C-alpha positions in Angstrom: 178.0 123.9 351.2 180.1 121.8 353.1 181.5 118.6 351.4 179.1 119.0 348.3 180.2 122.0 346.6 184.1 121.3 347.0 183.5 117.9 345.6 181.5 119.3 342.3 184.9 121.7 341.8 185.9 121.4 338.2 189.7 122.1 338.1 189.9 119.8 341.3 188.4 117.2 339.6 190.3 117.9 336.2 193.7 117.5 338.1 192.7 114.0 339.0 191.4 113.5 335.2 195.2 114.5 334.4 196.6 111.9 336.5 194.5 109.4 334.9 195.7 110.3 331.5 199.2 110.1 332.9 199.2 106.7 334.2 196.8 104.9 332.1 199.3 102.6 330.2 196.9 100.0 329.9 193.5 98.7 329.0 191.4 98.6 332.4 188.0 98.0 333.0 186.0 99.4 335.7 182.8 98.7 337.2 180.7 101.8 339.0 178.1 99.4 341.4 175.5 101.9 342.3 173.5 103.6 339.6 174.0 106.8 341.3 177.6 106.7 340.4 176.4 106.0 336.7 174.1 108.9 336.6 176.4 111.2 337.6 179.0 109.6 335.5 176.9 110.5 332.4 175.4 113.2 333.3 178.8 115.0 334.6 180.4 114.0 331.1 183.0 111.9 332.9 182.9 109.3 330.5 183.8 111.3 327.5 186.8 113.2 329.7 188.4 109.4 330.6 191.4 108.4 328.9 190.3 105.7 325.9 192.4 102.9 327.8 190.0 103.0 330.9 186.7 101.9 330.3 184.3 102.5 332.7 181.3 99.3 333.1 177.7 100.0 334.4 176.5 97.5 337.2 173.7 96.6 339.0 173.8 98.8 341.8 169.9 100.3 340.5 167.6 98.7 342.8 164.6 99.2 341.0 166.2 98.0 337.9 167.2 94.4 339.8 163.5 93.8 341.1 162.3 90.5 339.1 158.7 91.2 337.2 157.5 88.5 339.6 157.3 91.3 342.7 155.8 93.9 340.5 153.1 91.2 339.6 152.9 90.6 342.7 152.1 94.2 343.7 149.7 94.8 341.1 147.8 91.5 342.5 147.7 92.9 346.0 146.4 96.3 344.4 143.6 95.0 342.6 142.2 93.1 345.3 141.4 96.2 347.3 144.8 96.2 349.3 145.9 100.1 349.5 149.7 99.7 348.8 152.8 101.8 349.0 155.8 102.9 347.1 158.4 104.6 346.2 157.5 106.8 343.0 160.2 105.3 340.6 158.8 102.0 341.1 155.4 102.8 339.7 155.7 102.9 336.1 158.5 100.2 335.9 156.3 97.4 333.8 155.6 93.9 334.9 154.7 91.4 333.1 151.3 92.7 331.6 151.4 96.1 333.2 153.1 98.7 335.4 151.8 99.6 339.7 150.3 102.6 337.6 148.7 101.0 335.2 147.0 99.5 337.8 146.1 102.5 339.6 144.9 104.0 336.5 142.5 101.2 336.4 141.1 102.0 340.4 144.0 100.7 342.3 144.4 102.4 345.6 147.7 103.1 345.4 149.9 105.6 347.3 153.2 107.5 346.7 155.6 107.7 349.8 158.6 109.3 350.6 159.0 106.8 354.0 157.1 103.0 354.8 156.7 104.9 358.1 154.3 107.0 356.4 152.5 103.2 355.0 152.4 102.3 358.9 150.3 106.0 359.7 148.2 105.1 356.7 147.5 101.4 358.0 146.5 103.1 361.0 143.4 105.5 359.8 142.6 102.3 358.1 141.8 99.6 360.0 139.4 97.7 357.8 142.1 98.2 354.9 145.3 95.8 354.3 147.9 98.5 353.7 151.0 97.2 352.0 154.8 98.8 351.8 156.7 98.1 348.1 160.2 97.3 350.1 162.9 97.7 347.5 166.1 98.6 347.9 169.9 97.5 348.5 171.4 97.8 352.1 170.5 101.4 352.1 166.7 101.4 352.7 166.9 98.1 354.6 166.8 99.8 358.2 163.9 102.3 357.1 161.9 99.5 356.3 162.5 97.3 359.0 161.4 100.0 361.9 158.5 100.3 359.5 157.7 96.7 361.1 158.8 97.8 364.3 156.5 100.4 364.9 153.8 98.6 363.3 154.5 95.5 365.8 155.2 98.7 368.9 151.5 100.0 367.8 149.7 97.2 367.6 148.8 97.8 364.0 148.4 94.2 362.6 146.9 95.5 358.7 150.3 97.0 357.8 152.8 94.5 355.9 155.2 95.0 353.6 156.2 93.2 350.5 160.2 92.9 350.1 162.6 92.8 347.5 166.0 93.8 349.6 169.0 92.9 347.4 172.6 92.9 348.5 175.2 94.4 347.0 179.0 92.0 347.9 177.2 88.6 346.4 175.9 90.5 343.6 179.7 91.6 342.7 180.8 87.7 343.5 178.1 86.5 341.0 179.0 89.3 338.2 183.0 88.0 338.9 182.2 84.5 338.7 180.6 85.0 335.5 182.6 83.3 332.2 181.7 87.0 330.4 183.3 89.0 333.0 186.1 91.4 332.1 185.9 93.7 334.9 189.5 94.9 336.2 188.4 96.5 339.3 185.4 97.9 341.5 184.1 101.5 342.8 181.9 100.2 345.8 178.6 102.1 346.6 179.4 104.6 349.4 176.1 104.8 350.6 175.9 101.2 350.9 178.8 101.0 353.1 178.1 103.7 355.0 175.4 101.3 356.2 176.9 98.0 356.2 180.9 98.7 356.9 183.5 97.8 354.6 184.4 94.4 355.8 182.4 92.8 353.8 184.5 93.5 350.6 187.7 92.3 351.7 187.1 88.5 351.1 186.2 89.5 347.8 189.6 91.4 347.4 191.6 88.9 348.7 189.8 85.8 346.5 189.8 87.4 343.3 192.8 89.2 343.8 190.8 92.7 342.5 191.1 96.2 343.7 187.8 97.8 344.8 187.6 101.3 345.9 184.6 102.3 348.4 183.5 105.7 346.2 181.4 108.7 346.2 178.8 109.9 344.1 180.0 113.4 342.9 182.4 114.2 339.9 185.5 114.8 342.0 184.7 111.7 344.4 183.8 109.1 341.0 187.6 110.9 339.3 188.8 110.4 342.7 188.0 106.6 342.9 188.7 105.5 339.6 192.3 107.4 339.9 192.9 105.3 343.0 191.7 101.8 340.8 194.0 102.8 338.1 196.7 103.1 340.3 196.3 99.8 341.9 196.3 98.3 338.4 199.1 99.9 337.1 201.3 98.5 340.3 200.0 95.2 340.6 198.1 95.8 343.3 194.4 94.7 345.0 193.6 96.7 347.7 190.3 97.7 349.8 190.2 101.6 349.8 187.6 104.4 351.2 187.5 107.3 349.1 184.7 108.1 351.2 185.8 108.5 354.3 184.1 110.9 355.0 181.5 109.5 355.1 182.1 105.6 355.1 183.7 104.3 358.1 185.3 100.4 358.9 182.4 99.0 360.7 179.2 100.8 359.1 176.6 102.2 361.4 176.0 99.5 363.8 172.7 100.6 364.9 171.4 100.4 361.5 172.8 97.1 361.2 171.4 95.9 364.4 167.5 96.7 363.3 168.0 95.4 360.0 169.6 91.8 361.6 166.5 92.0 364.4 164.0 92.1 361.1 165.4 90.7 358.6 167.7 86.9 357.9 170.3 87.0 354.7 168.4 84.4 351.5 168.4 83.5 348.4 166.8 86.0 346.1 165.8 86.2 342.2 167.3 89.7 340.3 166.1 90.8 337.4 167.5 89.6 334.2 170.5 87.8 335.9 168.4 85.1 338.1 168.5 83.8 341.6 171.5 84.4 343.3 172.2 82.2 347.0 172.2 84.5 350.4 171.7 87.5 348.0 169.0 89.4 349.8 167.1 89.9 352.6 164.0 87.8 353.7 161.6 88.5 356.8 162.6 86.4 360.3 160.1 83.9 361.0 158.9 85.6 364.2 158.1 88.7 362.0 156.1 86.9 359.1 152.9 88.3 360.3 154.4 91.6 358.3 155.6 89.6 355.5 152.9 90.2 352.2 153.8 87.7 350.0 152.7 84.7 353.2 149.8 87.0 354.1 148.0 87.3 350.9 150.1 84.5 349.4 151.2 85.4 346.3 154.9 83.5 346.9 154.3 81.3 343.9 153.2 84.4 341.0 155.8 83.8 338.2 156.8 86.1 334.9 159.1 85.5 332.0 161.5 88.6 330.9 160.7 90.5 327.9 162.3 88.7 325.2 163.4 91.9 323.8 164.6 93.7 326.7 168.6 92.8 327.5 168.3 94.3 331.0 170.5 91.3 332.5 173.3 91.7 329.7 173.3 95.7 331.1 173.3 94.7 334.6 175.7 92.5 334.1 178.1 94.7 333.0 178.1 92.7 329.2 176.9 95.2 327.1 175.8 99.2 327.5 172.6 101.1 327.1 173.2 102.2 323.4 174.0 98.5 322.3 170.6 97.8 322.6 168.7 97.4 319.3 165.8 98.8 321.3 167.4 102.1 322.9 165.6 104.7 322.2 163.1 103.4 319.6 160.6 100.6 321.0 162.2 101.6 324.4 162.1 104.8 326.0 161.0 106.4 329.4 157.5 107.3 328.3 157.5 103.4 327.1 160.1 101.3 328.7 160.9 97.8 327.8 162.4 97.3 331.3 163.4 98.9 334.5 166.9 100.3 333.3 165.0 102.7 331.1 162.5 104.0 333.8 164.1 104.0 337.0 166.0 107.4 338.5 169.1 105.3 338.9 169.0 103.4 335.9 171.6 102.8 333.1 169.6 103.2 330.1 167.4 106.4 331.7 171.0 107.6 332.1 172.0 107.6 328.8 168.9 108.4 327.4 168.2 111.9 329.1 172.4 112.6 329.5 174.7 111.5 326.9 173.2 112.6 323.0 176.5 111.4 321.4 175.9 108.0 323.0 172.4 108.3 321.9 173.1 108.4 318.0 176.1 106.5 318.1 
């Protein structure tokens, strides 16, 4: 299969691993932003094959993980008030302050698991006497589809559809991490799928301001090891540049059609990140002209707040300060079947990756 089997080739990957071992003379901390990259690193044993000098730090690029408790509580509030709530499957078991969406469904809520927000628009059309809300969670990658669902509902004259938006943006999160006094990151692997939508332009200022290498990287083992090699090579040579390892997918200016759709429905605003707090200009909010499709405004649930679980160190994990197996609750009080926080249940969560794929880390 073109661009898949080639990037899972062990011999090609091993060549880059050998080169990393040769050129790494100092200790380097490299953060992979995306949770999908984290899972690939752990699942394919890459962390154990890197030299001890090269330490991978897991970042906040798991949209489910960074969705704040209050957003889940808002979705549950809607579900318990006769609203049909539609969601991607990886959100339904994430704990809110008291329960998860799945638990609310078990109590009689009408929760629908979908693959696309357009399906939710169809459900609204077929049920004109019911309000339908799509829980629109994600980074820049899912924003075009969620924006299109709003435009489609408007075109069809569907008034009983809205979205509960929780869109967050990668570059502001990287900036917040770099500004953290505990930050020890020397380089980043950028999220290739995000850049496939948004392009590379937003990353040049980060490179120049913080004098830090950023390598836009894919998700297969060869992608990641090649990206790590490119980052280590820059660090060893004292360089700081933006490089594109994922050139087969990522273009300089991204997908202009998708960007235009996003800008038509959303504007940039402040967002709350689970375990991290409010980051200025770090997410998408619905524009005033489409406010009738904003579930928070429509159902007046914007003021719902929720405290973080004091036993969960998701914030420290998402900021790269600690690794999952450094949590005292990891694999004990917190497991995928009984999660204290989103990183243990999300398909892109670092805790879930460690639990499922890395026995030596679980026992350490």
